[in-house]
ZAVO-561304 format. One record per residue: x, y, z of N, C-alpha, C in turn; residue in three letters. Coordinates in pm, whole numbers. Layout:
BEGIN
    n_c1    n_c2    n_c3   ca_c1   ca_c2   ca_c3    c_c1    c_c2    c_c3  res
       X       Y       Z       X       Y       Z       X       Y       Z  ALA
...
//
This chain:
BEGIN
    n_c1    n_c2    n_c3   ca_c1   ca_c2   ca_c3    c_c1    c_c2    c_c3  res
     213    -593     596     326    -521     537     401    -444     647  MET
     532    -459     651     613    -390     750     683    -272     685  LYS
     658    -153     739     717     -31     685     806      34     790  LEU
     926      73     745    1021     142     832    1072     265     758  GLU
    1060     380     822    1104     506     762    1229     555     834  LEU
    1335     577     757    1456     637     811    1446     787     789  TYR
    1448     858     900    1411    1000     905    1520    1077     979  TYR
    1543    1202     940    1629    1293    1015    1560    1429    1024  ALA
    1568    1495    1139    1503    1626    1155    1550    1727    1052  PRO
    1457    1811    1009    1481    1923     918    1514    1880     775  LYS
    1518    1752     748    1545    1705     613    1414    1680     538  THR
    1429    1649     409    1310    1622     327    1246    1488     361  CYS
    1301    1416     460    1232    1296     510    1100    1332     576  ALA
    1078    1461     600     947    1506     648     837    1465     551  LEU
     868    1466     423     764    1447     320     701    1307     328  VAL
     778    1197     326     714    1066     340     653    1044     478  PRO
     709    1109     581     649    1100     714     506    1155     708  TYR
     491    1272     645     357    1330     630     268    1239     547  VAL
     319    1190     435     238    1107     346     190     980     416  ALA
     280     914     486     241     792     558     141     823     667  LEU
     158     936     734      62     977     838     -74    1002     777  THR
     -77    1064     660    -205    1090     592    -278     960     559  GLU
    -203     853     530    -267     726     493    -323     651     613  THR
    -271     682     732    -309     605     850    -233     474     862  GLY
    -131     454     779     -54     330     781      28     320     909  ALA
      53     198     951     143     174    1063     286     167    1010  GLU
     376     241    1071     516     238    1029     605     273    1147  PHE
     726     221    1141     828     248    1242     919     358    1192  THR
     954     450    1280    1044     560    1243    1180     536    1309  VAL
    1284     537    1228    1421     531    1278    1479     672    1269  HIS
    1503     733    1382    1552     870    1386    1704     872    1367  ASN
    1747     942    1262    1888     948    1227    1942    1089    1253  MET
    2063    1095    1305    2128    1224    1329    2218    1254    1210  ASN
    2173    1339    1120    2245    1365     996    2373    1443    1018  SER
    2389    1502    1137    2509    1582    1164    2612    1507    1248  ARG
    2584    1383    1280    2675    1308    1365    2760    1208    1288  SER
    2739    1198    1159    2809    1097    1080    2734     965    1073  GLY
    2615     961    1134    2539     836    1138    2500     787     999  GLN
    2477     880     906    2435     840     772    2548     779     690  LEU
    2671     794     740    2785     734     671    2842     614     746  LYS
    2770     569     848    2811     450     921    2794     328     830  ALA
    2881     227     843    2875     110     754    2738      43     749  PRO
    2671      33     863    2541     -35     863    2436      44     784  GLU
    2447     179     788    2351     258     710    2386     257     562  TYR
    2514     259     531    2556     256     391    2514     126     323  LEU
    2502      20     399    2451    -106     341    2305     -91     302  ARG
    2234      -8     376    2093      18     347    2079     116     231  LEU
    2159     224     237    2153     327     134    2293     382     109  ASN
    2362     330       8    2499     376     -22    2507     526     -52  PRO
    2393     589     -83    2393     733    -112    2400     817      15  LYS
    2398     751     130    2404     812     264    2310     933     278  HIS
    2185     910     239    2083    1015     248    1959     958     317  LYS
    1875    1050     362    1737    1016     399    1647    1096     307  VAL
    1523    1049     286    1459     934     350    1493     802     281  PRO
    1474     697     358    1467     561     305    1340     499     362  VAL
    1260     438     276    1143     362     321    1173     216     298  LEU
    1181     140     405    1207      -3     395    1073     -76     396  VAL
    1047    -149     289     918    -216     269     941    -366     276  ILE
     895    -425     383     918    -569     404    1064    -606     384  ASP
    1153    -523     439    1295    -551     434    1369    -497     313  GLY
    1297    -443     216    1361    -393      93    1360    -240      91  GLU
    1477    -176      84    1482     -30      89    1441      37     -42  PRO
    1366     144     -29    1331     229    -143    1381     369    -111  LEU
    1458     427    -204    1512     561    -183    1455     657    -287  THR
    1483     783    -267    1442     896    -352    1296     933    -326  GLU
    1279    1058    -287    1149    1104    -239    1036    1086    -340  ASN
    1060    1119    -465     953    1110    -565     905     966    -577  VAL
     999     871    -584     961     730    -595     884     686    -470  ALA
     928     731    -354     861     693    -229     718     745    -228  ILE
     699     870    -273     563     926    -274     471     849    -369  GLN
     524     811    -485     444     735    -580     408     598    -521  ILE
     505     535    -456     477     404    -395     368     416    -289  TRP
     378     516    -204     277     534     -99     140     556    -161  ILE
     133     640    -263       5     666    -328     -55     539    -388  HIS
      28     461    -456     -23     340    -522     -70     234    -422  ARG
      -7     231    -306     -42     130    -207    -149     177    -110  ASN
    -175     307    -107    -280     362     -20    -362     463    -100  TYR
    -427     418    -208    -499     511    -296    -613     584    -226  PRO
    -665     522    -119    -777     586     -49    -738     719      14  GLN
    -608     742      36    -562     868      95    -562     981      -7  ALA
    -574     949    -136    -579    1048    -244    -461    1146    -238  GLN
    -342    1091    -229    -222    1174    -218    -178    1235    -350  LEU
    -231    1184    -461    -209    1245    -591    -346    1267    -656  LEU
    -356    1357    -753    -485    1383    -817    -542    1258    -884  PRO
    -674    1253    -895    -740    1137    -955    -722    1133   -1107  ASP
    -730    1249   -1171    -720    1255   -1316    -577    1220   -1360  ASP
    -560    1127   -1456    -424    1085   -1496    -335    1200   -1542  PRO
    -392    1296   -1615    -310    1409   -1660    -264    1494   -1543  LYS
    -353    1514   -1447    -316    1591   -1330    -218    1515   -1242  GLN
    -233    1382   -1240    -139    1301   -1162       2    1316   -1217  GLU
      17    1311   -1349     149    1328   -1411     205    1466   -1381  ILE
     118    1567   -1383     164    1702   -1351     212    1710   -1206  LYS
     145    1639   -1117     186    1638    -976     323    1572    -960  ALA
     345    1464   -1032     475    1396   -1027     583    1487   -1086  ILE
     550    1557   -1194     643    1651   -1254     680    1761   -1154  SER
     581    1808   -1082     604    1913    -983     699    1864    -873  LEU
     676    1742    -825     764    1687    -722     905    1667    -775  MET
     917    1627    -900    1049    1611    -960    1122    1745    -967  ALA
    1049    1851    -993    1108    1986    -995    1155    2024    -855  TRP
    1074    1995    -755    1117    2024    -618    1246    1949    -585  PHE
    1250    1822    -624    1364    1736    -589    1490    1772    -667  ALA
    1475    1802    -795    1592    1819    -882    1639    1963    -893  SER
    1554    2059    -856    1589    2199    -875    1582    2279    -745  THR
    1464    2283    -683    1451    2366    -563    1538    2313    -450  ILE
    1534    2184    -426    1614    2127    -317    1763    2159    -335  HIS
    1823    2135    -453    1965    2171    -470    1993    2320    -455  PRO
    1896    2404    -486    1916    2548    -471    1908    2591    -325  HIS
    1852    2507    -239    1852    2534     -95    1985    2498     -30  LEU
    2049    2397     -82    2166    2339     -16    2283    2436       4  THR
    2310    2531     -88    2422    2623     -64    2412    2700      68  PRO
    2290    2721     118    2275    2790     245    2325    2706     362  ASN
    2311    2575     350    2351    2486     458    2494    2438     443  ALA
    2536    2412     320    2668    2355     296    2735    2421     175  ARG
    2771    2548     188    2835    2616      74    2967    2551      34  PRO
    3032    2485     129    3161    2421      98    3146    2306       1  GLU
    3023    2253     -16    3001    2147    -115    3012    2199    -258  ASN
    3003    2331    -275    3002    2391    -407    3133    2463    -439  TYR
    3197    2516    -336    3326    2582    -356    3402    2581    -224  CYS
    3525    2529    -227    3602    2517    -103    3709    2624     -89  ASP
    3704    2728    -174    3800    2837    -161    3770    2918     -35  LEU
    3870    2959      39    3847    3041     158    3770    3168     125  PRO
    3671    3199     207    3593    3321     189    3489    3315      81  GLY
    3462    3197      27    3369    3187     -87    3225    3162     -44  SER
    3200    3136      84    3068    3093     129    2958    3194      94  ALA
    2984    3323     118    2881    3424      93    2846    3431     -55  ASP
    2944    3418    -142    2919    3421    -286    2839    3300    -330  ALA
    2871    3184    -275    2796    3062    -308    2651    3077    -267  VAL
    2627    3128    -148    2490    3148    -101    2416    3249    -188  LYS
    2483    3357    -224    2419    3461    -305    2374    3406    -440  ARG
    2459    3332    -506    2424    3274    -636    2314    3170    -620  VAL
    2327    3085    -517    2224    2983    -494    2089    3045    -467  GLY
    2087    3152    -388    1959    3214    -353    1898    3290    -470  ASN
    1979    3338    -561    1924    3399    -683    1844    3295    -760  LYS
    1898    3175    -774    1827    3067    -842    1706    3022    -762  LEU
    1722    3015    -631    1611    2973    -544    1494    3069    -555  LEU
    1522    3198    -557    1414    3295    -564    1343    3290    -700  PHE
    1416    3256    -805    1350    3235    -934    1252    3119    -924  GLU
    1292    3013    -854    1202    2898    -833    1078    2941    -756  ASP
    1098    3016    -650     985    3056    -566     890    3150    -640  PHE
     942    3231    -731     853    3315    -811     760    3229    -897  ARG
     814    3122    -952     730    3030   -1030     626    2965    -941  ILE
     669    2914    -826     577    2848    -734     470    2944    -685  ALA
     509    3070    -660     412    3169    -613     304    3192    -717  ASP
     343    3190    -844     245    3203    -950     152    3084    -959  GLY
     206    2964    -938     123    2843    -941      21    2842    -828  LEU
      54    2907    -717     -35    2907    -600    -128    3029    -598  LEU
    -118    3116    -695    -203    3237    -696    -351    3199    -700  ALA
    -426    3248    -604    -570    3222    -599    -606    3080    -560  GLY
    -512    3003    -509    -536    2863    -476    -493    2834    -332  ARG
    -560    2737    -272    -516    2689    -142    -402    2589    -154  ASP
    -407    2508    -261    -309    2403    -283    -267    2404    -431  TYR
    -169    2324    -466    -125    2318    -605    -232    2256    -695  PHE
    -315    2169    -638    -424    2107    -713    -555    2135    -639  PHE
    -661    2065    -673    -791    2100    -617    -807    2064    -470  ASP
    -714    1984    -419    -715    1947    -277    -570    1926    -234  ARG
    -550    1904    -106    -415    1871     -58    -367    1743    -124  PHE
    -245    1746    -177    -178    1628    -232     -35    1630    -181  THR
      36    1520    -207     172    1512    -153     268    1616    -209  THR
     249    1672    -330     335    1784    -369     326    1903    -274  PRO
     210    1922    -210     197    2030    -113     290    2006       6  ASP
     297    1881      51     388    1849     162     532    1870     122  ALA
     566    1834      -1     704    1850     -47     741    1998     -54  TYR
     652    2079    -110     683    2222    -118     684    2285      20  PHE
     597    2238     109     599    2287     247     739    2272     304  PHE
     801    2154     284     936    2134     337    1034    2231     271  TRP
    1027    2247     139    1119    2336      68    1112    2478     123  CYS
     991    2530     136     977    2669     179    1012    2684     326  PHE
     976    2584     405    1013    2587     548    1164    2588     565  ARG
    1234    2512     481    1380    2510     488    1435    2647     455  ARG
    1378    2715     356    1423    2850     322    1399    2945     438  ALA
    1286    2933     504    1257    3016     621    1362    2995     729  ILE
    1405    2870     747    1502    2840     852    1636    2908     826  SER
    1664    2944     701    1788    3013     668    1774    3165     685  PHE
    1657    3208     733    1630    3350     760    1641    3436     633  LYS
    1594    3380     523    1591    3454     398    1469    3547     396  LEU
    1480    3655     324    1368    3748     309    1275    3694     200  ASP
    1163    3638     241    1071    3573     148     941    3652     130  LEU
     944    3779     165     823    3861     158     768    3875      17  ALA
     851    3853     -83     808    3867    -223     722    3751    -269  ALA
     700    3653    -182     627    3532    -222     507    3509    -129  PHE
     408    3599    -135     296    3592     -41     212    3466     -55  PRO
     198    3414    -177     118    3293    -195     189    3171    -135  ASN
     320    3169    -145     397    3061     -82     388    3072      70  CYS
     393    3195     121     382    3215     265     246    3170     316  MET
     140    3204     241       6    3163     281      -9    3012     278  ALA
      51    2949     178      49    2803     167     118    2741     288  HIS
     231    2797     326     305    2749     442     219    2754     569  GLN
     156    2868     590      73    2884     709     -47    2790     707  GLN
    -103    2770     589    -219    2680     574    -180    2537     613  ARG
     -64    2494     566     -24    2356     593      19    2336     737  LEU
      63    2442     803      99    2430     944     -20    2391    1031  LEU
    -140    2410     979    -261    2372    1052    -304    2229    1025  GLU
    -238    2163     933    -279    2026     897    -227    1928    1002  ARG
    -314    1837    1052    -273    1746    1159    -149    1664    1128  PRO
    -135    1617    1004     -18    1535     970     111    1617     978  SER
     104    1741     936     220    1830     943     255    1860    1088  ILE
     154    1889    1167     177    1921    1307     237    1802    1381  ARG
     193    1682    1345     246    1561    1409     395    1546    1381  LYS
     434    1568    1256     575    1552    1220     660    1660    1287  VAL
     610    1782    1294     685    1890    1358     706    1862    1506  ILE
     604    1808    1572     618    1772    1714     722    1661    1729  GLU
     720    1566    1637     820    1459    1641     960    1517    1620  HIS
     973    1610    1528    1101    1674    1502    1155    1742    1627  GLU
    1070    1815    1698    1112    1883    1820    1162    1783    1923  LYS
    1091    1672    1937    1129    1570    2034    1265    1510    1998  MET
    1284    1478    1870    1410    1417    1826    1525    1515    1839  VAL
    1503    1642    1801    1607    1743    1815    1651    1756    1960  ASP
    1553    1757    2050    1584    1769    2192    1664    1649    2241  ALA
    1629    1531    2195    1701    1410    2236    1843    1411    2182  GLU
    1860    1451    2056    1994    1457    1998    2080    1560    2073  PHE
    2020    1674    2109    2094    1777    2182    2135    1726    2320  ALA
    2046    1653    2383    2077    1600    2517    2190    1500    2513  ARG
    2183    1408    2418    2284    1303    2411    2418    1354    2359  THR
    2416    1472    2294    2542    1527    2242    2619    1601    2349  ALA
    2555    1633    2461    2622    1708    2566    2730    1622    2633  GLN
    2846    1681    2661    2952    1605    2727    2913    1566    2868  PRO
    2959    1451    2910    2931    1405    3047    3014    1483    3146  LEU
    2956    1516    3260    3030    1588    3366    3108    1488    3451  ASN
//
């Protein structure tokens, strides 16, 4: 089986990168520069008209959307135990990932691209304020789910990787997250996981390469 992951630094493509690393599967990573217009290039749009990452190409066939990708990885590499064994818990894990994808992720985006929500001059701060009010409501729920627990379920599962990305993205916006100690502890715990550390090192390398190639020639 040939697997190719289309990845961009700081995006939620971190999640399938972690999941595939956890399985020990062999896969090729295509590093995409999401700020250069590369995701809207004609050749990429043929792969994914939604011009987003991640995309997991499986024997030449692209699969998009993080939740679907995580389920596919779990079903094809069950030995990695990326979702809970119990069917009821498995459904809850999928529900949790769907919440991250459909609610928390969109509530993060106003910090990065407020103009996507309102293009009136001077509106950026208001867009961020409203978005972060919703985001903090999400984090309060997540903090409660993590109370007294190391992970969302009895062991590390792929929802933990997904939430790791969500909370890490919030940290990158320099938000005051002190009200969510269980989320903070979860973040620190996952930073020690080898698969997470591997992806972060890859991210640093790719960021450095993109910065180097973006510099004007003398």
